C-alpha positions in Angstrom: 0.0 0.2 0.0 1.4 3.3 -1.0 1.4 6.7 0.7 0.0 9.5 -1.4 0.0 13.2 -1.2 -2.7 16.0 -3.2 -0.4 18.4 -4.3 -1.8 22.1 -4.8 0.1 25.1 -5.9 -1.8 28.4 -5.7 -4.6 26.6 -4.1 -5.6 24.3 -7.3 -4.8 20.6 -7.2 -1.7 20.0 -9.5 -0.9 16.8 -9.1 -0.5 13.8 -7.0 3.0 12.1 -4.5 3.1 8.9 -3.9 5.6 6.6 -2.3 6.1 3.2 -3.4 7.6 0.1 -3.2 10.8 1.1 -5.2 11.0 4.6 -4.6 8.3 7.8 -5.4 6.3 9.0 -8.0 4.8 12.4 -9.0 2.2 12.6 -11.9 0.5 16.2 -12.8 -3.2 15.7 -12.5 -4.8 15.6 -16.4 -7.7 19.0 -15.3 -4.2 21.2 -14.4 -2.3 20.5 -17.5 -4.6 21.6 -19.5 -5.5 24.5 -17.9 -3.8 27.7 -19.4 -2.9 28.8 -16.1 -0.6 25.7 -14.5 2.9 26.4 -13.9 5.6 23.6 -13.3 5.2 23.1 -9.4 9.1 22.9 -9.6 11.3 23.8 -12.3 13.1 20.1 -11.7 9.2 18.7 -12.2 7.9 21.0 -16.0 4.7 20.2 -17.4 4.5 17.0 -18.4 1.6 14.1 -18.9 3.9 11.9 -18.1 5.3 10.2 -14.9 8.1 11.4 -13.0 10.1 8.7 -10.9 12.9 8.7 -8.3 14.6 6.2 -6.4 14.6 8.9 -3.5 12.5 11.5 -2.5 12.5 14.6 -5.0 14.9 17.3 -4.2 11.9 19.7 -4.4 9.6 18.0 -2.5 12.1 17.1 0.1 13.3 20.8 0.5 9.5 21.8 1.9 9.9 20.1 5.1 11.1 21.9 8.0 14.5 21.6 9.8 16.7 22.3 12.9 13.9 23.1 15.9 11.0 23.4 13.9 11.7 19.8 12.7 12.9 18.7 16.2 9.3 20.1 17.1 7.5 17.8 14.4 9.2 14.7 15.0 8.5 15.0 18.3 4.9 16.2 18.5 3.8 13.2 16.1 6.5 10.6 16.8 7.9 10.3 13.8 11.9 9.2 12.6 13.6 12.1 11.0 14.7 10.1 7.9 11.1 9.7 7.3 11.1 12.3 5.4 7.9 11.2 2.9 5.7 11.4 6.3 7.7 14.4 7.8 6.6 16.3 4.3 2.5 14.8 4.8 2.4 15.6 8.3 4.4 19.2 7.7 3.1 20.8 4.4 -0.3 21.3 4.9 0.3 25.3 5.1 4.1 25.7 3.9 5.4 29.2 2.4 5.0 29.5 -0.8 3.0 28.4 -3.7 2.9 24.7 -3.1 1.0 22.6 -0.6 0.3 19.1 0.4 -2.5 17.3 1.8 -2.1 13.9 3.0 -4.4 11.4 0.3 -7.4 9.6 2.9 -8.8 6.9 1.3 
């Protein structure tokens, strides 16, 4: 069972990020790609109908995770290991600074 996060760009659902057995996948939503005002969530993830795959968490998403005392606070509060980067992303990036928001997908 893979964990997923819904990726919003400026309050529009842009895509889905998933943790899989082989690593990570990110794909843009078709509706987002069809929007004439769509922008990539990152320069490293240009708009494309193709799925992006990586063995490690994409650097852009890893960069959204808090550091320092805020990371310590998050790992203590949610009792998450600091090396579980995907879980930290899902728990701490609902209200991230900038245009991108990550919301855990619930079944």
